[in-house]
N, C-alpha and C positions, 0 to 999 in steps of 0.2 A: 327527642327522636320518636316518630310517631309508633302508632302501635303497628300498623300494615307493615314500617319499612322492618320493624322487630321481628315480627312475624316472618316476614320474606327470607330471614336470614340472612341478610347484605349489608354489612357494618358500613355506616359512613365516617367520611372524615372529617366531617362536621362536628365540634364540641356539642356534648347535651345538655341543658339544663337541669341541673341537678336541685331535688327536694333538699333541703336543710330539715332536720329534725333536731329539737331540743327538749330537756327536762329539767326541771328545777325542782326541789324537794319543800313543798310547802307545812307540812307535817309531817315530822318523821314518824308518826304513829298513825294519823288516820289516812292523809291522803297525797298526793303527788299532784302537782299543775303541770300538764303537759301542754307545750307550746309547739305550734307548726307552722315555720314561715318557708316561702319560697319564691324564688326570684323570676319573675313575668318576662317574656319577650320585650317588651316595652322598656324593662330598667325598674318595674316597680316592684316593691315588695311586698306581700300580704301576710298576714298574721293570722293564727286563729290557737283559742286558747280553751282547755278541757280539763277537768279535773276527774282523777281514774283514782280508785282505791286501791291502796298499797298492796291487799292481798292478790287484785289482776295484775301486778305487775310483776309477780314473782317468777321465775321462768321454772320449767320443768326438769330442767337438768342444771343443776348447780354449777356444773363446771363449764356452761356452754356459755359463751359470750354472746348478749344482747346490747340492743341498741340502747337499753336503759342503764347499762352499767355507767355509771355517771362519771367517773376516773376508772378506766382500765389500769391493770399494772403495769408498768414499764416493760416485764419479761415476756409478758404476752404480744409485746408489738414487733410484728416481723414484717420486715419492711418487704421480703421475697415474698410475701402472700399480697396478691394484688386482689384479694377480694375481701381483705377485713376494710371495716368501716371506719370513717371518718371518726377523729377525735370530737366529742359533743360539746356545743357551746353553748351557754347557760346565760339567759337573757332572763331581766327582772321588769322592764319597761315596755311597754308598748311602743315607745317610740324606739326601736332598735334598728334601724338602717345601718347608722355608721358606726356602732357596734359591729352588726353582722359583717358587714363590708370589711371593716378592719379584721374581723376573726378569720375571713374566708380568703383574706389576701396574705395571710400568716404563713410565713415560708416554713413548708415541712420536708421530709426527706423525699414526698411524693413529687415536689417540685422541680429536683434535680435529683433522679435517681441514678443516673450515668457515676455523678459524683460518690454514690454511695458504691457501687459495683467496681470504681477505680479502686478503693482499700483493699477489693478481696481478689483482684485481677490476677496477681500471682498464683491465689488459690485455686482460681479457674484454671490456669494452664497447668498447675501443677496435679488437678483431677483429671485434667484431658490426659495428660501425659501417662496417669497411671492406668487408665483404660485401656492403652495403648497394649499392656501385658497383661500378668495375671491379678493384678493389684493386692485385694490384701488376702488372694486365694492362694498361698505359697504351695501347699499339697495340693496332690493328686490324685486323691482321694472323692468320690462321687456321694453323693447322699444315700445311694443303695448299699454303699461299701466297697464298690469296685474301685482299683486301682489306676483307671485309665480316664481321670477325667481330664480331657482333653478338649471338649467341643463348647462352642457358646453360642447359641443364635442370636444374631443380629437383629431380628425383628420383636423377639419378645421380650418382656418386661427385665425378666431375672437377668442379672450379668453371673450367676453362678457358672463355674463348670460342669460339665456332665459327661458321664460315658455314652458310648454310642448307643447303648440300649435304651438307655434313659432318654436323650434325645429324640430318638424316634417314638417313643411312647407318648411323649408329651406333646409330639404332632400328629397323632394319630386322626383319623378322620372318624368322627362319631355321630351315630343318630342319622346320618345320610345325608344331612343338611345342616344349615346353620339357620338361627332364627333372630329375625332384626329386632334386637332388645338391649337395650345397654347393658351393661356388666355392673353397675350401680344398682340400676333396677333389681338383678339379680342376688342382691346382697353383696356383692364383691367388695372387700376393702381390700387395699394395697397396701401393704406394710412395709414401711422403706428401714433401714438396717438389718433388715434380719433374711435368714434363708426362706424362698417362695414355700408358703403353706406353714409356716412359725409367725407365732404371735410374739407381740412385745409383751413382757410385765408390765410395763408403762407408757403405753401407746397414748401417742397426744394427737387427737383429729386435727385437720386442717381447720380453720379459722371458719366456724361455720358450717363446718365439713361440709364443706363446698370447695371443689377443686377442679378446675380446667387446665386438662391437657390438648395439648397440638400435636397432633401426628399427619404422617404422609397420607393416612385413611381417613382424616376428617378431624373436628373438633370434639372432643370428647367431655362430659361430666364425669368426673368419678370421685368415690370415695376412699379418701387418703389418710393414712395414721404415718406418723413420726414416731421415729424412736426416743422414749423418753427415758431411757437407761442413763446412768450413771458417765459411763465410758461413750458413750455415743458422741456424734459431732456435731456442728449446727444444721438447720433445718438445709440451708441452701446447698451445705457439702453431701448432705442426705441424697437430696437430690439431683447433684451432678455423680455420684456415684453409680445412681441406678440410671444413668445415662440420660437423665433430664436436664432441660435448660433452664433454670431457674428466670423468670415464672410465666408459663411451664411450658417451654418444645422437646420435643424428644430430639436425641441426635442426630435419628434417623431423618426429619423432615428438615432440619438445619442443611443437613448434606446433601440432602436432595435439591432444596433451593439454591444452595450453593454452588452445585455443578451446573444445576438448570441455569442459574442467572450468568453463569460466563458462557453455555453454548447458544442459548437463545434470546439472552438477555432482557427475559421476562423481568417486570417491576413486581416489588411485593405485594403492591395493591391488587394485580390481576392474579397473584399465586395464592393471598389469602381469600379471595373471593373463589377460587377454585376449591380450596378447601372447604367452604363453609356450602358452595354448592356439594359438593361431595359428602358431606355430612348429612344435609336436608336439599334437595332439589325443588322441593314441593312447596318449601315456604311457611308447612304445618308446624314444625319444632322451632320454639324460637333458639337463636344463635347467639352465644354470648361473645361480645364484641371483645375481641383483643388484639384488634389490628396496630394500635400504637404500642403496645407492649411487643406485638411481632418486629417490628420497626426496628425497636429499639435493641432488641435480643437478635437481630440477624448484623448491625453492628457492631455487637460485642463479639458476637461469634466468628467474624472474618478478623476481628485482632488477634482473638484467641489463636485461631486456626494461623495467622501470620507468623505470630510468637513463635508457635510450638513449631512449625515446620522451617523456621528461620536458625532454632536451635537455642533461641533464647531461655526455655524453661530449664535449661541444663545449667544454666551459667551460675554458680555458687553466690553470686553478687546479685541475681534476681533480675527480673527482667528492668526495673529500675537503672540498671547499669548501661542499656542499650544507647548505642549513639546513632547520629546520624547517619543513615543510610542501611543499617543492619539490617532492616526486613526485606532488603532490593534484593530480587533474584539477578545474580551477576550472571553475565555472559562469559561463557568457558572459553570461549574464541579471540575475546580481545586481551590484548596484553595488559597483565596484572603483576605488577613487583612483588616477588615473594608469592607467588600463587603458582605463575602456570611460567616463567620466564627462567631461562636458566642463570647461574652466577655470574657469567660476564656477559650478559644481556647489553649491558652499558658501551661494550666495546663491538657489540653485533648489530649494523644498524639495521637489517632485516628483521630484528623482534623489536621494535620501537614502534613501528608505523601503526597510527591509531587513527581511526576516522571518526569525525562528530558531525551527525547532522542536526542543525537547527531548524525547527517548523513550528508552528500554530494550527490551531485549531478553533475556529470561531463556532462550531456549534457544541461544543461542549461548554456551553455558557450558564450562568447562576444569577437567577433572577435575586431581588434584596428580600431575601428569606430568612429569617431568625439574625442571628450575628455571633462574632467568635464568643463572647462571653455567656452567652446561653447555649453554644454550639461547639465547642473548643476543638474537639475531635480527640482520638486516642494515640493517632499515630505521631503527631508533634514533628515531624521530619525527621522519622526514624524508616520511613519508606522513600517513593519515590517522590512525593511532593518535599518542596523545601519547608524549610521552620517559616511558619506565617508570619511570626514578628518580625525577624528580621528581614525575611522578602518585603514587606509592607514599608518597612523604615526604609529600607532601599528604594522602592518604587516613590516614597513621597520625596527624598534628596532631589527627584530627576522632574518635578512638576515643573519647576521653572527653566528648563531646557528646551527651546524650541526646535523642533525637526526639519533638519535641512532638506532641502528639495532634491530630488535625484537627477543624477546629470547622464543619466543612461537612458532610459525610456521611461515613460508616466507609470511608476509601481505606484499601485494603492498601497500595498505594505509600506511604502517608506512617505508616498505625499500625503495621504489620509490616514496615518497613522492615528492622529488625536482628532480626529473629525469621525469616526465611526459611530454609530447609532449605539449609545450604550443607556440612552434612557430606561430606568426600573430594571437594571442589572448591575448586580455587586461584581461580576466578572464579565467578560465579552468573549472570554475560552481558555484556553489552554495554552503557554508555552513549553515548548518541551526539548531536551536535548537527547540524540537517541544515537545508538550505534549504527553508524551509518551501513556497514557491510552486511550486519545480521539482523536489522531492524528491532533493537530490543532498548526499551526503556533503560534509562541509566539511574544510578541513587541520584535523590535530591537533583532529578534533571526535568521536573515538572512544577510549573507555577502559573497561578492564575495571571490571567492578563487584564490590565487594568487601562482599557482606553487605548489600545494598540498595541503591538508587538513589540511588546519589552520583554525579554527573554531572560531566561536563568541560565545563561552561558555561564558564568562565573562562578555562578554557584556547582556546578556540576564540573567544570576544569580545573577547579580546586583541588579534586580526587586524582587526576590523572598528571600531577607537576611532575612527578619524575621522571618521565615520558620525554624523548628527544627528538619525535616527529610524531606532529600533530594534523591533521587533514581534515580542513573544517568545513563545512558543506551547510550553505543557507540561499534561498532563494532570490535573494538580493546581497549576496556578499559583495557585489561590486561596490556597491554604498557605506554597506555596513560595516567593513572592516577598516575605513579610514577613520573614523573616530572610536575605533574599539580599542584600542591601548589608551590614550590619553583618558576616558574616561572612567578606567579602572582604577584611577586615583581616587574616586569617590567611594570608593567600597572600601569596607573593612580590611585590616591588615591581613585578616586570616584568607580572605578571596582575592588577594591579587597573585596575580599567577607572572611568575618571573619568565620571563621571556630570554635569558642568559644561556648561549649556548645551545638553544633549540630551533627547528627548522618547522615554522608554520606557514601552511599553503591554503588558501581560500579557493573555495569551487564554487560553483553553482549547479543544481540539479541539471543533470540530462533532461528532464522533463521540462524545466522551465525556461532551457539556455536559450532554445529559438526567440523567444519573447525579447531578449537583450540585443544592444547593438550589436556590431559585427567586430567590434575590439574585445568587448567581454566575451564573444561566442569563444575565441581562441584565447585569451587570458585566463580563465576560470573555466577551464573547459576539463573536464576529468577524461576525457578522450585523448588528449595531447599533451598532457603533464606524465610524467614518469613517476612511476613508484606507487601508484594506485592501483593497480590492474584494471579489473572491469567492474570498480566501483561506479554506480549508478546516481546515487544521492538522493535517489526515490525511495527506499525502502519506507521511511515512515508514513508515506503518502498511501502507501498499499494498506497499512497496519491502520489506517482513521476509519479506512470503509467500514470494519467490524466494530470497531470503537463507537462510531457514531450512534448505533443502536441503542446504546445507553443513554444519550443525551436526552430523550425526552424525560426518563426519571430523576437524575440528577441534577438538573433544572429548576425542582423545584426543592431540593433538600436543602438544609441548613450547612453553614461552609465547612463544619467538621465532619457531617455525615456525610457529604458529599468526596472530601479528598481522602476518608478511609474507602469508599466504594469503588471511586477510581484506582486508587491505590490497590485494592484487592484486584481489580481488572487487569491493570497494567502487570503484575505480578503472576495472572493466569496468563496472561501473553506470553510473557517471556518465559514460562514453565514450558509451555506446549512447543515453543522455538526451540528448546532445549533438547526436549524428548525426541523432535524431528531433525537434530542438528547432524546427526552421522550420516541419515539418506541423503540430506541435503547435499553435504560437502562432498559425498561421494558421486552424485549427480552431477556437481557443478563442475567437479574435476575431469568428469568423463567428457564435459562439452568443451571445457578448455583445451584439453590437450587435441581435441580432433578440430577446434577453430584454428587452434595455434599452427596446426599443419596447413590447413587450408590456406590460412594469412602469409604463412612462409612462403608458400609455393606462388602465390601470387605476386608476394614481393619480388622473389627473384625472375619470375616472369619480366615484371614491370622494369626493373632492372637491368635485365639481357635486352630488350629492346630501345632502351636509351643509350647502353654502351655498345650500340653496333657502330657507332661514329666514334669519331677522336671527339669531336666538338661535345658528343653525349658524355663520355667518358671525363670530361674537362668540367662540365658544366655538374656531374654529380657528385663529384668531390666538392665544389662551392657550396652545392646545397647541404652535403652531409656537413661542412663546418659551420654554415650557419645555424641549422638547429641543434647542434650540439652545444653550441654558446648561448642560443635561445634557451634550452632547457637547464644551462647552468646558472642563468641569469636573464631575467626577462624583461629587463631593461634593454636587451640587444634587439635589434629588426626582428619581427617576429616572421618566419619563413610561411607560415599557415595562411597569411592575408594575402591577397591580392595585390599587387603594384601594379597594376594596369587599369587604367580610368575607362568606364562602362560606355557602352555605343548610346547614341541618341538613336530616336526613332528617324530623324532625317538623315543621319550617315547610314543606317541600314537600306532605306529606300536608295540614297544615290548607290552602295554596293550593289542592289538587286538590278538599278538601270545600267552598271557596267557590264554586270551579268548580261542581261539579255543583248546587248550590242556587242560584245565578245560571241555570243553563240550565232548571231546574226552574221557575224563576220567570218566563222570560221565552218559553220555548221550548212544551214539549209540552202545559200546560195552559192555554194563553190560548186565550179564549172567544170562540167567534164572535159579532159584534153582528149586529143585524137591518138596521142599516145599515150597509153598506161600502162605503167610497170603494173608486179603483181602487189606489191605492197602499194601502191596506190590503191590498186582494185580492191585489196582486203580491207583496207582503211577506208575505201568510200563505202566498202558493205556493212561496215560496223558502223559509219555513220547514218547509214540510210536506216540501219535498225534501230537506234535511238531514235530519229525524226519517227517512226513509224510507232513510238512508246510516247512522243509528245502528244503526235497529233491524235492516238486513242484517248489520252487524258484528257484532250479538250474536246472530244466528241462524247466522252461520258461526262463532262461538268455540265453540258447542254440539258438545260430542263425541258419540260414537255411546252412550255410556250415561250422556246427561244424568239429572238426576232430576227427579221429577215437579214438584217445587216450580219447577225451571228452565223447564220447558216450559210449566208455567201461567203464570208471568210474561209467557213471550215472548207467548204467546196472549192473555192481556190488555191487552197493549201493542199488539199487533196489532188485537185489536176495536177499540180506544181509537182509534186511527189512522184506522181504515176510516170511522170514523164522524166522523171530522172531514175527510177526504177526501171523504166523500159530501156534506158541508154546504158544502165549499169547490166543488164542481163545479156545484152547484146555483146559486150567484152567478157561477163563470166563463160559464154559458150568456148570462149577462148582459151581461157584458164581450165576450163573444169567442164568437157566434153560430154561427159556424163549425165550432165544437169538436163537438157531436154527431154531424154528418155526418163529420167527418174520423173522428172513432172508430170509425164503423160502415164505414168504407171500408178497405182494404187497403194505402192508402199510408200509414201511419204512419211518422214517421224513427223509424231505428233506432236502440234505446237506448244500444247500445255501441260508437259510433264516435269517441271521443275516444281519438286516438291517444298523446296528451302525458300519460294520466293512468298513470302506473304505482305509483300507492300502494299496491297492494295490495288496497284495501277490494271488497267483492263487488259485481258489476254487476247493475243490473235484468235479471228474466228477461222478456221479453213474451209467454210461454205460460204463466205463473203467473197465480192469479186471488188471490194475497195482496197485502194492502195493499201491501207496501214494493213489491212488483213494478208497482203501478198507473202507468202514465203520465198526467204531471199536465199534459203537452201547454201548457206555459207559451209566450208570445209567442216566448220567443228559440229555441223550438224548433221552431216551424211557420211563422215567419216567411217563411221560405225554399220553402214548399209553399201559403200561402193568404196574401191581402192581410191585414194588420194596421194596426190603426190608430197613427199616426206618433205620436199624443202618448203613447200606451201603451209603445211601443218604447221611446222616450227615456225615459221613468220606468224601467222597465226596466233600462236603461243604466244609469242612475244607481245604483239599487240592486245591480246585478251589480259597478259599480265598487266601491262601497262594500264590497260582499261580498268580493271579491278583497282588499281592504286590510286588512279585519279578519281574513280567513284567514292572510295573510301575516303579519300582526302575531299571531296564534295560533303560529303555526309559529315565528316567532323565539320565544316564550314557552316554548313545550315544548321547543324545543331548547336553549335557555339552560336550563331545569331539567334535563331528559335529562344533559346535560355536568355538571351539579353534583351530581346523583347519582351518575353512573359515578364522579368524582372521590371524593366521601364513600364510595362503597362499597367500592373500591379500598385508600383509607387507613386505614380506621376499623373496615370489617364483616368480622367471623370468625366462623367458625363454621358449619354448615350451616342451622341455623335463621335465625340473623339472616340469612344469604344467600339464602335463601330468601324472608323478608319482603322483603329488597330487591329480587330479583327480580322479584316481584309489584307493586311498586310502579314499577318500570321498565316493567313490561310496560304497565302502566295509562297512562303518559306516553308510550310509545309507540303506544297505540291511538289515544289524542287526538291526536297529531301526524298519526297516518294520515288520521284523519277529517276534519283541517284541509287537510291534502293536497287530499286528494279534493274538498273544500269549493272551495277554491282553483281545480282543475281545471276543476271545474264552473262557476265564474264566468268563467276565463278563455274556455272553450268559448263562453261564451253572449256574453261581449264580442266574439268574432271575429265570431259569427254576427250580432250585430247591428250592428257596425259599418260595413257596407254602407248602412243603412238610416238610421244616425244620422253619418254622414261630417259633416257641419257643426256637429255637437253635439261628438263626440268625435275629437282628435285629440293625437298624441303619447304615450297610453297604452301604446303597445308596448315604448317604452324603459323604462318602470319597470315592465310588469306583465309580464313575459316567459315562455314555459312552464316550468313548473316539474317538476323531474327529481328523483325519490329522491335521487340522488348532490349535489343541490344543498343538502339539508336536513343541511349541517354548522357547527358552532360558527362564529365567526370564527378562532378559533387552528387549526382543525383543518386538515391542509393536502392532504387529499384524495389521500394517497398521494405527494406532492412534499413535497421539502425546506422547512425553513424559508425558504431566500433564493431559492426558485424558486416557491412557490405563489401563487397570486392568490385573492383571498377569493369568496367565492360572493357571486353578484349578488344575493341576496335579502337582502345588509347593505348595498346601496348605495342604496336605495331610500327609504330612510328619513330624512327631515330631523330636526332637533333641533329641539325645541320647550321650551318652560320646564314642559309637564306630563310630560314623558318622565322614567320612572324613574331612579335615581344609577345601577343596574347596568347599562343600556342606555346610556348615556353615558360611563360609565367604560369598558366593551367599544369603543364606538365610537373613542375616543380613544387607544387600546393598539394599535387593528388600524389605525387611520390612521398613528402613529408607524410600525408595521412596514411598511406599504406605501410608506410613504415612506423607509425605510432600505432596501429591495429595490430602489427604484428607484435611490438613491445607489450602491448598491453595486455595480449594474452598470455604471452611468455610470462610476465609478472603475474597475470592472475594464477598461474599453475604453481610458481613457488609460494604465493601467499596462500593458496588453499593447503598445501603441504605444512605450510608453516603453522596454520589454524588449527589444523588437526592435531599436530603434536600439542600446539596450546590447551586444546580440549581434554585429551588426555592427563598431561599433566596436572591440571584443574579438577577435574573428577577426582584424582590420585590426591591431590592437596585437600578437597573439601572430604574425601572420605579418612582421611586423617585426621579432619577437627572432628568429624561424628566419634570417629573413636576415642579420640582423648575425650 
């Protein structure tokens, strides 16, 4: 490393070129021959020999170890002191290349320090637990003599307990400010193994009197003395008891980085550079490079903390008795036999429902860095990752199996499972098995992906073999479940799952379900299958957003370090969810109770509208029998699937042409007879009102550059309409003699006061003389101003009620046609020309839907106006004919911005009782929507029962865990 880089205080990841120094005694009395060789960047070795008198080689301090100690004593070798010099290499010949390289590659304890640490891992865990209490300071006496030594500063070096006054005095502000000098330069020596302020009778300085400590405040050089008393423990234990992690980080900086890595996903490289710059941001003072040691100590710290928090440090048999999955943080809301289930849980089905979610993350990949031999890891299958050896053995047994193509849609997870880019990668990602309801990683539920989504499903499922009812969710479960059980014969016997007496159901998460074919959307839906509540299967997808941020750090790690790091992050994620589980369950049950009530009322209204006729009652009983049979056996006909063929674009155009012919025959060219009854008079007036709306819409559709032919057609229609209105007004004088005086006055009712009409159809213009703007003044429009004949009012009320029903039926038809056209256009229409023709047809349907909407709004306004005068004749119509908004004009399956499980069907479909004259398409739609409405209500009702059961499980699990710690 260059001098400029070293002065800048920024350690590098690149290895240094090390200068090796050797000495060999030529004459024990007179002189020594001193040889220096160095390894150059180009691979050459240079040698320099010099002869130094023996008197110059004698160190000033006989107890201090120097480079010239040819054979240091084995007792002085301290593997925990990283500043200790290397073992000298003695060479006699000038041709030393092969001998130097051989000595250089000779393995020492520094080549694999983790292996040395594993021998003392139990001691590390024991010391961590000891520091949680009073340690060896069992009495309450302070060094000042007080009897209330109960305080310990977490930021000071000393771990001694002190009284309140001594604690305050030792932290008092002195001299007004702090000087920027190091404690070592001021002569401070840190003594381990004794009370602060006291010295050891046999102090043993750190090797070379050079010791580096990394703390939250920076990287420090200190003078350190170990205790050399006969009763004292080894050096690394003295460091641990001082809350220093060999060699050497303070517990404070490890705790700080540990929590910071969970919350911000900061890398060790970034954090270490922060400490280096915190120590000296000017680059003047050289900073000791301890980055590689920092990485190793962080991995060891994570492992120690996990062992301590999981209670393995209290096991009488030691931490080596830890079994697979013992370090995982379990989900307290999931069923665990012997922990949170009652004694008779096997006979209570509601206690055994368990939902698994299998998923994969291709961002948590790992490059081909290091190997399992060099970096085996510290967990060994104790946490969330499966045991690496058995897992890879299982993967190797699957190399000759060809991946079957998907029979659903072209799922990349299936068709491209063996073709994903894996060049330069040791793992293309991770596959996990999670709790589908609470988004918690399961013990032994994580494994590296090798060229595809080969998941660790059976490794996790074997932990829940006692449960009776298991729900399994996977993105491509429709394909994956076909060969799932036949392939388990390739697994070891301990991983084979016994299916006898168990109910196992497969699902596709709601987020991915829309990408499947229609059969899969009903067969593997959480919404339509009983017993799963409001489980959506999307929980693991939410957790990946937070975990993906650590991918940039873990992809460059060795296999063991990466597994240990991800294990720690998965454990922290589970722990945070447990701490918030009480609030989450309370919030969910509040939403579930309100939603269940809402959907119960919606289902009751829907069924009430269907059962208004005898045919509806009979149909409903048939539908209920069909759906109950399908819920028990999915091989029965699926009531959620439509059984009516979709309409083609040609059929839609033919239907529109028939409607045009019918309207021309019944509407605009109906001749007025000389003898007109009151009902004919009112019916003709209502028809003229609708003709005005159509002409208004056509005039509004004309652009600024309309052709002469278009304007001629409008003028011709306007003239014909004006003649019809003139003939009708002549008859109106006979039935409504007050109208001429009303027209001459200025008290005409405003034509545009309908607030419920948001159809978009142009309204009447009172200042215009055109025929489409002429006020007809029907009885419903003037009954609040002048007195009208009661019989005429009741007659118009009947006509308006029928008009509203007809308009609503027209809306039903137009909505279904529009929905079919959109589906046809999306699936079959390609190209600009075909799309333009399809868009023109859709616009025609939209225009007719707008006119039907306006017709209904006008009829509803008239009914509201006539109701006070016909209150004895008209009752209960407000429940069936509600104000119609544009947002209500959506198909039965349209969620209106809501999800499948939370949407409530528009009220317009609740007003149609079933009769034998109804078309097959409408009855099929009503059957499907009734089944969905019933399923929505049932899922919310199940959700309430599941949440109450989970609350009981959480309490029982916490009681069980408390007993485990007490014992």
